[in-house]
N, C-alpha and C positions, 0 to 999 in steps of 0.2 A: 408871118409875112401877110401882106394883103392878099385877099382871095380873088382869083381870076374867074372869068365867066365859065371856063371849062371846069374849074374846081367847084363852082357853085352847082353845076349840073350833077357832078359826081357826088357831092355832099347831099344834094336833094334826093338822089336815088337811094343812097345809103340810109337816109332818115326815113324814107318811105318804106323801105324794107323792114326797118325796126318798128314802124307803126303797125305793119302787118303782124309782126311778132307779138307786139303788145295786145293786139286784138285777139290773136289766137290764145294767148295766155289768159285773157279775160274770159273767153268762152270756156276754158278748162276750169277756171276758178269758180264759176257760178255753181256747177253741180257740187263741188267740194264744199262751198259755203252752205248749200242747202242741207248737206249731211251734218255739218256742224250745228246748224239751226235745230235740227231734229234732236241731236244729242243734248243741246242746251235745254230744250223743252222737257225732255225726260228728266233731267236733273231738277228743273224747276218744279215738276210734278211731285218728285220725291220730297223736296223741301216743303211743298204745300201740305203734304200729308203729315210730315213731322211737326210742322208749325201748328196744325190743327190739334194734334195730340197734346202738345205743350200748352196750348191755350185751355183745353179742357181740364188738364191736371195742374194748371197754374205753375208750370215749370218756367219761371221767368229767365233764369240763367241760361238754360238750354235754348229758349226762344231767342235770346239776344245773339247767341252764337249762330243760330240758323239765319237770322236776319242779316248778319254780317256776311255770311257766305252767299246769301241771295243777292246782296248788293254787288259783290264781286262778280257774280255771274251775270247780272244785268249790265255791268260796265263792259264785260266781254261781249255781250250781245250787241250793245250799241256800237262798239268798235267793228264787229263783224258786219253789222248792218251798213255802216258807212262804207266799208270796203266793197261790199256787194253792190251798193248803189252806184259807186264809181265804175265797177266792172260792167254793170248793165248799161250804164250811160255810154261807156266807151264802145261796147258792142253795138249799140244802136247807132253810133255815129260812123259814117262812112270814112274810110281811109282817104286822106286828101290826095289829090292828084299830084303828079310830078311838077306840073306848072305852078300849082298853089304853093308847094313847098319852096320851089325856086323863087317865087315872088316874095315869100317870107324871108328867105336868106338875102335877097337883093335889098329888101327894105331894111333889114338889120344892118347890112353893109353901109347903106346910105345914112341911116340915122345914128348908128352906134359905133361904126368903124369896125366891122367884123374882120377878124383874122382867122387863118386856117392853116393847120399842119396836116398836109396830105399823108405824111408817113404814119402819124398816130391817129388820124381822122378825128382831130379835136378842133372845135370851133371856139374862138375866144373873143371876148369884149373887155375893154379896159374902162374902168369907171373914172370919173373926175376925182380929184383929191377930196376925201371925205373928212368932215369935221362934225362931231356930235357933242353938243353941250360944252363947247370950248375945248374939247379933247381932239387933237389932230391925229387922224388914223392913217392918212395917206391914200394912195391909189391901190385899187385891187383889180386883178384879172379874173374874170369868170370863165372857167373852162368847161366846155360841154363835150364829153367823150361819146361820140355817136354810137359806137358798137355796144355801149352799155345801156342804151335806151330801152332795149327789149327785156331787161332784167326785171325781176319782180318788184324791186324797190328802185325806181329810177332816180331817187335822191342820191344814189351812188354814182349816177352818171355825170354829176357836175361837182366841181371843186372851186374854192375861192382862195386865190393866192395873193398875198400882200406883196406888192412890188417893192415898196420902201417901208418895211415893217416898223410899226410903232406899237409893239405888243404891250400888254398889261405888265406892270412891274411884278417880277417874281414868277411869271409864266409866259415864256416866249411862244407857246403854242396858241395862245389866245390873242389873235391879231385884230379882233373886232369883238364888241360885246356879244355878238351872235355867231361868231366863227371860232371854232376850236379844231385844231389839226386840219385846217383847210375845209372843214365841213360846216355848212350853214345850218343853223336851226331856224327854219322858216316860220315857225309859229303857226298862226292862222292862215298863212299864205301857202301851206303845204299842198292843200287840195287844188288850189289854182295852178300851182307849178306842175303838179301831176297831170292835170287836164291839158295844159298847154303842151307839155312834152309828148303826151300820148297821142295828141291830135296833130302833131307836126307844126304847131304855132311857135316857131323858134324866136321870132321877134318879141312875142308876148312873154316868153320865158325869160329872156335876157332883161326885158323891161321890169318884170316882176322882181327879179333878183336884185337889180340895181335899186329899186325902190326900197326893198327890205334893208339893203346895206346902208341906205341913207336915212333909215328910221331907227330910233332907239325905243325898244320895248322894255321898260324898267321892271316888268314882272317876270321876265325870263332871260336875263343875260347870263352868260358864263361868268363874267366878272362885271359888277356894276361900274358905270362910268365914274361914280363918286369915289370908287376905290381903285381907279385905273392906275394912278401913280403911287399907290400904297403897296408896300411889300408885306408879306405875312410874318407874324411873330413866330419864332422858331419853336415856341412851346405850345401855344394854343391855336396858332394859325390865324388869329385875328389880324386884319389888315391895318397897318399903321403907316403914317407919313414919316418922312425923315426927321422932322422936328419933334415927333412924338416918340421916337425910338430910343431905346437903351441898348448898350452893347456889352456883352460879357467880357471881362478883362482877360479871361483865359482863352476861350475858344472864339471870341468875337461874334457869338450868336446874336441875332437881332431879336430884341425883346420888347414887349409892351409893358406898360407901367404895372400891370397886375402880375406879370410873370418875372419881373426883375427882382432879384434878391441882392444881398450885399454880404461881404466878408466882415466878420466881427473884429478883425485885426486891422486890415488896411482900409476898410470901408468902401472898397471898390465894388462896382456893380458886377454881379455874377449870375449865371444861370444855375438852376438847381443841380444840374448834372455835374457842374464843376466845383461844387461845394463839398467839403469833407469835414468830418468831426474828429478833432484831435482826441486820441484814445486816453491821453493823460489828463488834460484839463477840460475836455469836452466842449471846447470852443469851436464854433462853425467857422471855417476858414476856406479861402479860395486855393487853387492849385499853387499860386505863387507863394502863399504863406505856409503851405504844408511842405516840409522838407524831410528827406531821409537822413536818419542818424548815420554819420560816417563810420561808426563802429559796428552797429548791428543791422543797419538798413531799415529799421522801423520808421514809419511815417509819423512825424509829430509836427505840431505847429512851430513856427520859428521862435516864439517866446519860450516854449518849453525847452527847445534845444539850446537857446541862449542861456538859460538858467540851469542847464545840466540836469534837467528833470527826466531824462531818458532812463528807463529801468536798467539798461545795460550799464550805465555809469555807476549807478548805485550798487549793482552786483559786483562790479570791479572793486569798488571801495570796500565792500564787505569782505571780498576774497583777499584784498591786500591786508586788511586788519587781522584776518584769521591767520595769514601767513606770518605776520610779524609776531603775533602771540605765540605761534608754534615755535618760531625761532628762539624767542625768549625762554620758553619752557625747555627747549632742548639744551640751551646753554646752562641751565641750572641743574641738569642731571649729572650724577657721578659718572666719571669716565669708565669705560669698559676695561676690566682688568684682564689683560692678556699676558702671556709669558714674557714677551718683550717688555711690556710696561712694568711688570713686576721686577724683572732684572734691572731695569733702569732705576727703579726706585731704590732697590737694594744697593746698587752701585753708588747711588748718591748719598748714602748714609756714611759719615766719616767713621773710621775704625776706632774702637775703644782703646784708650791708652793702657799700656801694660802696667799691671799692679806692682808696686815696690815691695820687695821682701822685707819682713820685720827685722830690725836690728837687734 
């Protein structure tokens, strides 16, 4: 809701308190930075001695490793130097008066339409609809959480919320080329934002963030505007437009032309994960063309099943033939002679006729 005069005063007092916290933290940081400087110098001195030995003995491989480590150390030194300069600058600058901060808030309200949540102590400004290189991104709300201003990294004190999100295709968390999960990547504007917040220049802070949101830096986007409406390939993550995409016939995975394969039987597009090799004919087929044998359950391509090429059907045929041969062999064997069988045979023999006496 719109901020009242009473709320402006309360917010100004809270911001001034956080400015004192920032200054106190900076006073504490400078001695710690000096200790780290001394430690870096000792490490550099050690590298210097080792490099001198490598140079005398022509150990080029070892020298290359030392130089690489020295470069990393110097990068750390430069980062530490930048932080120390900011801390010294903030310590040298007086904390703004309550009236100065109040005037800042009043200016922000008149120029940018400042909103305030007294419960959460959050100041908010809404941008105009943003469009970058013909890509419509919509409006954004810049939220400044006042109690977080005194933390060591005050970029955690503000968030960027998309009011009507138009995120990048395939990643709903990237609502702007330089905003991911509501966190802004300010690029070269980070130092200016830090200085504005640490010194209570709230209007400058909101103006800086609005300017960054209306600017596209093609060297450091989370997702380039050229790929904004492109979704990633499911295999290699390359971003492709809808008219460039192929889809797996089995799992409907989105594929680029380099990752799209095809079934050797139905010739439908398939991803590598959905292709199988028939163990019988060794044809590569998709899930739709690989079926389970209804008898043994083995997975074969539809062509092999159609032609009865499953090994289980051949086994059944062999077993059937063996059974028939066994039955024929059994039928040719002499019957087993048992007492009952013998008695039956004897009874079936007709009696001999009685012999006639000679006359």
